[in-house]
C-alpha positions in Angstrom: 16.9 -93.8 -100.1 19.5 -92.6 -97.7 21.1 -90.5 -100.4 17.8 -89.0 -101.3 17.0 -88.0 -97.7 20.4 -86.6 -97.2 20.0 -84.5 -100.4 16.5 -83.4 -99.4 17.6 -82.4 -95.8 20.6 -80.5 -97.1 18.3 -78.6 -99.5 15.8 -77.8 -96.7 18.6 -76.4 -94.5 19.7 -74.2 -97.4 16.1 -73.2 -97.9 15.9 -71.9 -94.4 18.9 -69.6 -95.2 17.1 -68.4 -98.3 14.0 -67.7 -96.2 16.1 -65.7 -93.7 17.1 -63.3 -96.5 13.6 -63.1 -97.8 12.2 -62.1 -94.4 14.0 -58.7 -94.8 12.2 -58.1 -98.0 8.8 -59.1 -96.4 9.2 -56.6 -93.6 9.8 -53.7 -96.0 7.1 -54.8 -98.4 4.5 -55.0 -95.5 5.3 -51.5 -94.4 5.5 -49.8 -97.8 4.3 -52.2 -100.5 7.7 -52.0 -102.2 10.2 -54.7 -103.2 13.4 -53.4 -101.5 16.1 -54.2 -104.0 18.7 -52.8 -101.5 18.2 -55.6 -99.0 21.1 -57.6 -100.6 23.4 -54.5 -100.3 22.4 -54.3 -96.6 23.4 -57.9 -96.1 26.8 -57.1 -97.7 27.2 -53.9 -95.6 26.4 -55.6 -92.3 28.6 -58.6 -92.9 31.6 -56.6 -94.1 31.2 -54.1 -91.2 31.1 -57.0 -88.7 34.1 -58.9 -90.0 36.1 -55.6 -90.3 35.4 -54.9 -86.6 36.4 -58.4 -85.6 39.6 -58.3 -87.6 40.5 -55.1 -85.7 40.4 -56.8 -82.4 36.8 -56.5 -81.2 35.0 -59.4 -79.6 32.0 -61.0 -81.4 29.4 -59.3 -79.2 31.0 -55.9 -79.3 31.2 -56.1 -83.1 27.6 -57.4 -83.3 26.4 -54.5 -81.2 28.3 -51.9 -83.2 27.1 -53.3 -86.4 23.5 -53.3 -85.2 24.0 -49.6 -84.5 25.4 -49.0 -88.0 22.3 -50.7 -89.5 19.9 -48.7 -87.4 21.7 -45.5 -88.3 21.6 -46.6 -92.0 17.8 -47.1 -91.6 17.3 -43.7 -90.1 19.3 -42.1 -92.9 17.4 -44.0 -95.6 14.1 -42.9 -94.2 15.2 -39.2 -94.0 17.0 -39.0 -97.3 15.1 -41.4 -99.5 11.7 -42.5 -98.2 10.4 -39.2 -96.7 10.9 -37.2 -99.9 9.2 -40.0 -101.9 6.4 -40.7 -99.4 3.5 -40.0 -101.7 5.0 -41.5 -104.9 3.9 -44.6 -106.6 5.5 -48.0 -105.7 7.4 -48.1 -109.0 9.2 -44.9 -108.1 10.1 -46.3 -104.6 11.3 -49.5 -106.2 13.6 -47.6 -108.5 14.8 -45.6 -105.5 15.8 -48.8 -103.7 17.5 -50.0 -106.8 19.7 -46.9 -106.9 20.1 -47.1 -103.1 21.6 -50.6 -103.5 24.4 -49.3 -105.8 25.1 -46.4 -103.3 25.3 -48.8 -100.4 27.5 -51.3 -102.3 29.8 -48.6 -103.5 30.1 -46.8 -100.2 30.7 -50.1 -98.4 33.6 -51.1 -100.7 35.0 -47.5 -100.7 35.3 -47.3 -96.9 35.8 -51.0 -96.0 37.7 -52.4 -99.0 37.0 -55.0 -101.6 39.0 -57.9 -100.2 37.3 -61.3 -99.5 37.2 -62.0 -95.8 36.8 -65.4 -94.1 34.4 -65.2 -91.2 34.4 -67.6 -88.3 31.4 -67.3 -86.0 32.2 -70.3 -83.9 30.0 -72.8 -85.6 31.9 -75.9 -86.9 31.0 -76.9 -90.5 31.5 -80.6 -90.0 29.2 -83.5 -90.8 27.4 -85.5 -88.1 25.9 -88.9 -88.6 22.2 -89.2 -87.9 21.2 -92.8 -88.6 23.4 -93.0 -91.7 22.5 -89.5 -92.9 25.3 -86.9 -92.8 24.1 -83.5 -91.7 26.4 -80.4 -91.2 26.5 -79.0 -87.7 26.6 -75.6 -89.2 23.3 -76.2 -91.0 21.7 -77.4 -87.8 22.8 -74.4 -85.7 22.0 -72.0 -88.6 18.5 -73.5 -88.9 17.9 -73.1 -85.1 18.9 -69.5 -85.4 16.5 -68.8 -88.3 13.7 -70.5 -86.5 14.4 -68.6 -83.3 14.4 -65.3 -85.2 11.1 -66.1 -86.9 9.5 -66.9 -83.5 10.8 -63.6 -82.1 9.5 -61.6 -85.1 6.2 -63.4 -84.9 5.8 -62.4 -81.3 6.9 -58.8 -81.8 4.6 -58.2 -84.8 1.6 -59.9 -83.3 1.7 -58.8 -79.6 3.4 -55.4 -79.5 2.0 -52.0 -80.3 4.7 -51.5 -83.0 3.6 -54.8 -84.6 -0.1 -53.8 -84.5 0.8 -50.4 -86.1 2.8 -52.2 -88.8 -0.2 -54.4 -89.6 -2.4 -51.3 -89.8 0.0 -49.6 -92.2 0.1 -52.8 -94.3 -3.7 -53.0 -94.5 -4.4 -49.3 -95.3 -1.7 -46.6 -95.1 -4.1 -43.7 -95.3 -6.4 -45.1 -92.6 -3.4 -45.8 -90.4 -2.2 -42.3 -90.7 -5.7 -40.9 -90.0 -5.7 -42.6 -86.5 -2.4 -41.1 -85.6 0.1 -43.8 -86.7 3.3 -42.0 -87.8 4.4 -43.5 -91.1 8.0 -42.2 -90.9 8.5 -43.7 -87.5 7.1 -47.1 -88.7 9.5 -47.0 -91.7 12.5 -46.3 -89.5 11.6 -49.2 -87.2 10.9 -51.6 -90.0 14.1 -50.7 -91.9 16.1 -51.1 -88.7 14.6 -54.5 -88.1 15.3 -55.5 -91.7 18.9 -54.3 -91.2 19.3 -56.5 -88.2 17.8 -59.4 -90.1 20.3 -58.6 -92.9 23.1 -58.8 -90.3 22.1 -62.2 -89.1 21.8 -63.4 -92.8 25.1 -61.8 -93.6 26.9 -63.6 -90.7 25.5 -67.0 -91.7 26.0 -66.6 -95.4 29.4 -65.0 -94.8 30.6 -67.8 -92.6 29.5 -70.3 -95.3 31.0 -68.6 -98.4 33.1 -65.7 -97.2 32.3 -62.0 -96.9 32.5 -60.6 -100.4 30.6 -58.5 -102.9 28.6 -61.6 -104.1 26.6 -61.5 -100.8 24.7 -58.5 -102.3 23.5 -60.7 -105.2 21.6 -62.8 -102.7 18.7 -60.6 -103.7 18.3 -62.6 -106.8 17.9 -65.8 -104.8 15.2 -64.3 -102.6 13.0 -63.3 -105.5 11.7 -66.8 -106.3 11.3 -67.5 -102.6 9.0 -64.4 -102.3 7.1 -65.3 -105.5 6.4 -68.8 -104.1 5.7 -67.9 -100.5 4.1 -64.4 -100.9 5.6 -61.0 -100.6 3.7 -60.1 -97.4 4.1 -63.2 -95.2 7.0 -64.1 -92.9 5.8 -67.8 -92.7 5.5 -67.6 -96.5 9.2 -66.6 -96.8 10.2 -69.6 -94.7 8.0 -72.1 -96.6 9.0 -70.6 -100.0 12.7 -70.9 -98.9 12.2 -74.6 -98.0 10.5 -75.3 -101.3 13.2 -73.6 -103.3 16.1 -75.2 -101.3 14.7 -78.7 -101.5 13.7 -78.4 -105.2 17.2 -77.0 -106.1 19.0 -79.7 -104.3 17.0 -82.5 -105.7 17.0 -81.1 -109.2 20.7 -80.7 -109.2 21.2 -84.4 -108.4 18.4 -85.9 -110.5 17.9 -83.4 -113.4 21.4 -82.0 -113.7 23.0 -85.1 -115.2 20.2 -85.2 -117.8 21.0 -81.6 -119.0 24.7 -81.9 -118.7 25.4 -79.6 -115.8 24.2 -77.9 -112.6 20.6 -76.6 -112.6 20.8 -74.8 -109.2 21.5 -71.4 -110.7 18.2 -71.3 -112.7 15.8 -74.0 -111.5 14.3 -71.8 -108.7 13.2 -69.3 -111.4 11.5 -72.0 -113.4 9.7 -73.0 -110.3 8.7 -69.4 -109.5 7.3 -68.9 -113.0 5.2 -72.1 -112.5 3.8 -70.7 -109.3 3.0 -67.3 -111.0 0.9 -69.2 -113.6 -1.0 -71.2 -111.0 -1.0 -69.0 -107.9 0.2 -65.4 -108.7 -0.2 -64.2 -105.0 2.0 -67.0 -103.7 1.1 -69.6 -101.1 0.6 -67.0 -98.3 0.0 -63.9 -100.3 -3.0 -61.7 -100.7 -5.6 -63.6 -102.8 -6.9 -60.3 -104.1 -3.9 -60.2 -106.5 -5.2 -63.3 -108.2 -8.6 -61.6 -108.9 -7.0 -58.5 -110.7 
C-alpha cells in the first residue's frame, strides 16, 4: 500500500507541473480561441534566457526580472507582427500562425543563445523526505506550492481586476466586447505577457528537473491531453487535468508497463485523452456547448 501511495503522490506532483504548462495555453485560448502551439517554444526561450543570464554572473532575481522583460517584449512583438495582421482570420489560420511562430522562436533562441544543454540550479534540493514511510521529493513539494500559489494569484487577477473582467468579456463574445470599448490588441498583449511569465515559471521548474535544452519546447505535446481532459478554457481544469494525467501515467507505468514489456508513460496520457473525447468532448471544465455540436 505504501508503494502505491508513493507512486500516486509522485504522479500527482508531476501532474501539477503538467498543469502549470497547460495554464499558458488556457490563457491564450480564453483570449483568442486558438490553441497556441508556440507556448512550448516560449518555455524554452524563457528558461534558456534565464540560465544564460545566471551563467554570466547575474543574480537569480536580476535574471528573473530581465527574463520577464524579454517575455513581455516578445508578447508585444507577437501581437504587433502576427496577431494584429490576422485579427479577423479564422482560428485555423491563427493556429497555423502559432505553429510557424514556434519554429521561429526555437530557431532564434538557439541561434542567439546556443544549443548546449545547461544545468539549472534554482536553490531547491531534489532529495527525498520521509513522511510516514512514504518518500517525497522536497523539489516536488516546493514546486507544487509554487504552482498552487501561481494559480491563486491568477484566479484573483482574472476574477477581481478590470483586466480580468475584460478578458472574460473577450472570451465570451469578442465582437460584443469590442463594441463596449474593450481594446482587443491590448488584451492580447497582456494575456501573451502573462502566458510568457507562466512559461518562465514552468521553464525554471522543468529546467531544474531535466536541464535546459531543446526538449523543453516539446512539453507542448504533454499539455495537449491535459487540456483535452480538463478543458481548454479553464485554469482549474488545467490543474485537475494535469493531476489526472500525472497520476494515471505514474500508476500505469508501474502496473501496466510490465504487462506490455516497457514504459507506457510516453503514450498512456493520449489514450486517456481519447477516452475523454469520446465521453466528454468539452473536457471536465470545458464549455458544454461543444458537446451539443
